[in-house]
DOKOLPA-607690 format. One record per residue (C-alpha): chain; residue number from 0; x, y, z. Coordinates in steps of 0.05 Angstrom, whole numbers. Last residue first. Layout:
! residues N
<pt kette="A" nr="NUM" u="X" v="Y" w="Z"/>
...
! end
This chain:
! residues 173
<pt kette="A" nr="172" u="4584" v="830" w="1613"/>
<pt kette="A" nr="171" u="4562" v="881" w="1664"/>
<pt kette="A" nr="170" u="4519" v="828" w="1697"/>
<pt kette="A" nr="169" u="4580" v="781" w="1703"/>
<pt kette="A" nr="168" u="4619" v="836" w="1739"/>
<pt kette="A" nr="167" u="4561" v="848" w="1786"/>
<pt kette="A" nr="166" u="4555" v="774" w="1804"/>
<pt kette="A" nr="165" u="4630" v="768" w="1817"/>
<pt kette="A" nr="164" u="4628" v="831" w="1860"/>
<pt kette="A" nr="163" u="4570" v="802" w="1900"/>
<pt kette="A" nr="162" u="4604" v="735" w="1913"/>
<pt kette="A" nr="161" u="4669" v="769" w="1933"/>
<pt kette="A" nr="160" u="4632" v="818" w="1979"/>
<pt kette="A" nr="159" u="4591" v="763" w="2012"/>
<pt kette="A" nr="158" u="4653" v="721" w="2025"/>
<pt kette="A" nr="157" u="4691" v="781" w="2053"/>
<pt kette="A" nr="156" u="4632" v="798" w="2098"/>
<pt kette="A" nr="155" u="4629" v="727" w="2126"/>
<pt kette="A" nr="154" u="4704" v="730" w="2140"/>
<pt kette="A" nr="153" u="4694" v="797" w="2174"/>
<pt kette="A" nr="152" u="4641" v="767" w="2219"/>
<pt kette="A" nr="151" u="4688" v="711" w="2239"/>
<pt kette="A" nr="150" u="4749" v="755" w="2250"/>
<pt kette="A" nr="149" u="4750" v="751" w="2325"/>
<pt kette="A" nr="148" u="4713" v="688" w="2347"/>
<pt kette="A" nr="147" u="4638" v="696" w="2357"/>
<pt kette="A" nr="146" u="4595" v="726" w="2411"/>
<pt kette="A" nr="145" u="4520" v="734" w="2402"/>
<pt kette="A" nr="144" u="4469" v="785" w="2426"/>
<pt kette="A" nr="143" u="4400" v="784" w="2394"/>
<pt kette="A" nr="142" u="4332" v="817" w="2402"/>
<pt kette="A" nr="141" u="4345" v="879" w="2443"/>
<pt kette="A" nr="140" u="4278" v="916" w="2447"/>
<pt kette="A" nr="139" u="4261" v="988" w="2430"/>
<pt kette="A" nr="138" u="4197" v="962" w="2397"/>
<pt kette="A" nr="137" u="4207" v="997" w="2330"/>
<pt kette="A" nr="136" u="4282" v="997" w="2337"/>
<pt kette="A" nr="135" u="4288" v="922" w="2342"/>
<pt kette="A" nr="134" u="4358" v="916" w="2369"/>
<pt kette="A" nr="133" u="4415" v="871" w="2346"/>
<pt kette="A" nr="132" u="4482" v="859" w="2380"/>
<pt kette="A" nr="131" u="4540" v="824" w="2346"/>
<pt kette="A" nr="130" u="4598" v="812" w="2393"/>
<pt kette="A" nr="129" u="4669" v="796" w="2373"/>
<pt kette="A" nr="128" u="4715" v="755" w="2416"/>
<pt kette="A" nr="127" u="4784" v="767" w="2444"/>
<pt kette="A" nr="126" u="4765" v="774" w="2517"/>
<pt kette="A" nr="125" u="4763" v="850" w="2518"/>
<pt kette="A" nr="124" u="4708" v="849" w="2467"/>
<pt kette="A" nr="123" u="4708" v="872" w="2394"/>
<pt kette="A" nr="122" u="4645" v="906" w="2371"/>
<pt kette="A" nr="121" u="4594" v="894" w="2315"/>
<pt kette="A" nr="120" u="4529" v="933" w="2317"/>
<pt kette="A" nr="119" u="4460" v="922" w="2289"/>
<pt kette="A" nr="118" u="4401" v="971" w="2293"/>
<pt kette="A" nr="117" u="4335" v="948" w="2265"/>
<pt kette="A" nr="116" u="4272" v="975" w="2232"/>
<pt kette="A" nr="115" u="4291" v="1035" w="2189"/>
<pt kette="A" nr="114" u="4361" v="1008" w="2178"/>
<pt kette="A" nr="113" u="4348" v="935" w="2159"/>
<pt kette="A" nr="112" u="4318" v="923" w="2091"/>
<pt kette="A" nr="111" u="4330" v="997" w="2075"/>
<pt kette="A" nr="110" u="4406" v="990" w="2081"/>
<pt kette="A" nr="109" u="4429" v="919" w="2097"/>
<pt kette="A" nr="108" u="4502" v="938" w="2099"/>
<pt kette="A" nr="107" u="4488" v="1000" w="2140"/>
<pt kette="A" nr="106" u="4457" v="955" w="2194"/>
<pt kette="A" nr="105" u="4527" v="930" w="2210"/>
<pt kette="A" nr="104" u="4542" v="994" w="2249"/>
<pt kette="A" nr="103" u="4609" v="989" w="2285"/>
<pt kette="A" nr="102" u="4667" v="1025" w="2251"/>
<pt kette="A" nr="101" u="4633" v="1066" w="2197"/>
<pt kette="A" nr="100" u="4576" v="1085" w="2243"/>
<pt kette="A" nr="99" u="4622" v="1106" w="2300"/>
<pt kette="A" nr="98" u="4660" v="1153" w="2255"/>
<pt kette="A" nr="97" u="4721" v="1139" w="2212"/>
<pt kette="A" nr="96" u="4733" v="1196" w="2213"/>
<pt kette="A" nr="95" u="4714" v="1242" w="2270"/>
<pt kette="A" nr="94" u="4678" v="1306" w="2252"/>
<pt kette="A" nr="93" u="4695" v="1359" w="2304"/>
<pt kette="A" nr="92" u="4639" v="1382" w="2349"/>
<pt kette="A" nr="91" u="4589" v="1438" w="2339"/>
<pt kette="A" nr="90" u="4552" v="1420" w="2275"/>
<pt kette="A" nr="89" u="4567" v="1346" w="2282"/>
<pt kette="A" nr="88" u="4526" v="1342" w="2346"/>
<pt kette="A" nr="87" u="4532" v="1269" w="2367"/>
<pt kette="A" nr="86" u="4465" v="1240" w="2388"/>
<pt kette="A" nr="85" u="4459" v="1195" w="2326"/>
<pt kette="A" nr="84" u="4529" v="1165" w="2334"/>
<pt kette="A" nr="83" u="4520" v="1157" w="2409"/>
<pt kette="A" nr="82" u="4457" v="1115" w="2399"/>
<pt kette="A" nr="81" u="4496" v="1062" w="2361"/>
<pt kette="A" nr="80" u="4565" v="1059" w="2393"/>
<pt kette="A" nr="79" u="4558" v="1072" w="2467"/>
<pt kette="A" nr="78" u="4483" v="1058" w="2470"/>
<pt kette="A" nr="77" u="4492" v="989" w="2440"/>
<pt kette="A" nr="76" u="4547" v="973" w="2490"/>
<pt kette="A" nr="75" u="4503" v="995" w="2548"/>
<pt kette="A" nr="74" u="4442" v="957" w="2521"/>
<pt kette="A" nr="73" u="4483" v="894" w="2511"/>
<pt kette="A" nr="72" u="4504" v="892" w="2585"/>
<pt kette="A" nr="71" u="4579" v="900" w="2591"/>
<pt kette="A" nr="70" u="4629" v="847" w="2570"/>
<pt kette="A" nr="69" u="4684" v="899" w="2566"/>
<pt kette="A" nr="68" u="4691" v="934" w="2500"/>
<pt kette="A" nr="67" u="4753" v="930" w="2456"/>
<pt kette="A" nr="66" u="4781" v="991" w="2420"/>
<pt kette="A" nr="65" u="4843" v="966" w="2384"/>
<pt kette="A" nr="64" u="4805" v="908" w="2353"/>
<pt kette="A" nr="63" u="4753" v="955" w="2326"/>
<pt kette="A" nr="62" u="4807" v="999" w="2295"/>
<pt kette="A" nr="61" u="4837" v="939" w="2260"/>
<pt kette="A" nr="60" u="4771" v="921" w="2228"/>
<pt kette="A" nr="59" u="4757" v="992" w="2203"/>
<pt kette="A" nr="58" u="4767" v="976" w="2129"/>
<pt kette="A" nr="57" u="4721" v="916" w="2135"/>
<pt kette="A" nr="56" u="4662" v="959" w="2158"/>
<pt kette="A" nr="55" u="4673" v="1005" w="2099"/>
<pt kette="A" nr="54" u="4676" v="945" w="2052"/>
<pt kette="A" nr="53" u="4608" v="921" w="2077"/>
<pt kette="A" nr="52" u="4580" v="990" w="2060"/>
<pt kette="A" nr="51" u="4607" v="985" w="1989"/>
<pt kette="A" nr="50" u="4579" v="915" w="1982"/>
<pt kette="A" nr="49" u="4510" v="939" w="2003"/>
<pt kette="A" nr="48" u="4513" v="997" w="1954"/>
<pt kette="A" nr="47" u="4529" v="949" w="1897"/>
<pt kette="A" nr="46" u="4475" v="899" w="1917"/>
<pt kette="A" nr="45" u="4422" v="953" w="1918"/>
<pt kette="A" nr="44" u="4368" v="935" w="1967"/>
<pt kette="A" nr="43" u="4300" v="900" w="1961"/>
<pt kette="A" nr="42" u="4247" v="898" w="2016"/>
<pt kette="A" nr="41" u="4202" v="838" w="2027"/>
<pt kette="A" nr="40" u="4254" v="801" w="2069"/>
<pt kette="A" nr="39" u="4253" v="859" w="2119"/>
<pt kette="A" nr="38" u="4312" v="846" w="2165"/>
<pt kette="A" nr="37" u="4338" v="807" w="2224"/>
<pt kette="A" nr="36" u="4327" v="732" w="2225"/>
<pt kette="A" nr="35" u="4342" v="705" w="2295"/>
<pt kette="A" nr="34" u="4382" v="639" w="2297"/>
<pt kette="A" nr="33" u="4438" v="673" w="2338"/>
<pt kette="A" nr="32" u="4442" v="732" w="2291"/>
<pt kette="A" nr="31" u="4417" v="719" w="2220"/>
<pt kette="A" nr="30" u="4422" v="780" w="2175"/>
<pt kette="A" nr="29" u="4374" v="797" w="2119"/>
<pt kette="A" nr="28" u="4373" v="816" w="2046"/>
<pt kette="A" nr="27" u="4329" v="809" w="1985"/>
<pt kette="A" nr="26" u="4368" v="834" w="1926"/>
<pt kette="A" nr="25" u="4373" v="890" w="1876"/>
<pt kette="A" nr="24" u="4420" v="889" w="1816"/>
<pt kette="A" nr="23" u="4443" v="950" w="1780"/>
<pt kette="A" nr="22" u="4411" v="1008" w="1744"/>
<pt kette="A" nr="21" u="4343" v="1034" w="1762"/>
<pt kette="A" nr="20" u="4283" v="1052" w="1717"/>
<pt kette="A" nr="19" u="4277" v="983" w="1685"/>
<pt kette="A" nr="18" u="4287" v="944" w="1749"/>
<pt kette="A" nr="17" u="4334" v="885" w="1760"/>
<pt kette="A" nr="16" u="4320" v="832" w="1812"/>
<pt kette="A" nr="15" u="4358" v="780" w="1852"/>
<pt kette="A" nr="14" u="4318" v="735" w="1900"/>
<pt kette="A" nr="13" u="4349" v="719" w="1966"/>
<pt kette="A" nr="12" u="4412" v="740" w="2002"/>
<pt kette="A" nr="11" u="4424" v="715" w="2073"/>
<pt kette="A" nr="10" u="4480" v="742" w="2115"/>
<pt kette="A" nr="9" u="4502" v="700" w="2174"/>
<pt kette="A" nr="8" u="4522" v="703" w="2247"/>
<pt kette="A" nr="7" u="4514" v="652" w="2303"/>
<pt kette="A" nr="6" u="4461" v="598" w="2290"/>
<pt kette="A" nr="5" u="4452" v="622" w="2218"/>
<pt kette="A" nr="4" u="4524" v="606" w="2202"/>
<pt kette="A" nr="3" u="4563" v="646" w="2150"/>
<pt kette="A" nr="2" u="4541" v="666" w="2080"/>
<pt kette="A" nr="1" u="4472" v="642" w="2060"/>
<pt kette="A" nr="0" u="4446" v="641" w="1989"/>
! end
């Protein structure tokens, strides 16, 4: 099942599985950013946890719009919101909520199918667009950078969340 448009931004969910030792539904998961598949299709992630992470990104939609980025080079934007989260010293500095991860890091939605291999961010731009930037963390290489109308990514997330919640409700009986 594909939510969105693979030539700009989409979420693809594949085979659904249940495991005897784990509760819930597990799914194949990947993003499509500008026709580039991003994720480990052989990995399975918890649908419930993925939905919760997608909801966190949605909850910070207004904050992203209030903090637009100039059309800087993708590596500069990525560093400002992805790398900065991991370099912040939470033991010495105040904890900011929502933090950079909760506002900008799409890779959280894909959990293990994404996080250990790719970094994905969503930012608003100063010209009323949203930008999705993907980086292959293993090769330290930017692999995708697309601009879409404001709200497009969030609409894809809402569709994914609704589908997933419907599936989870049906599984609970």
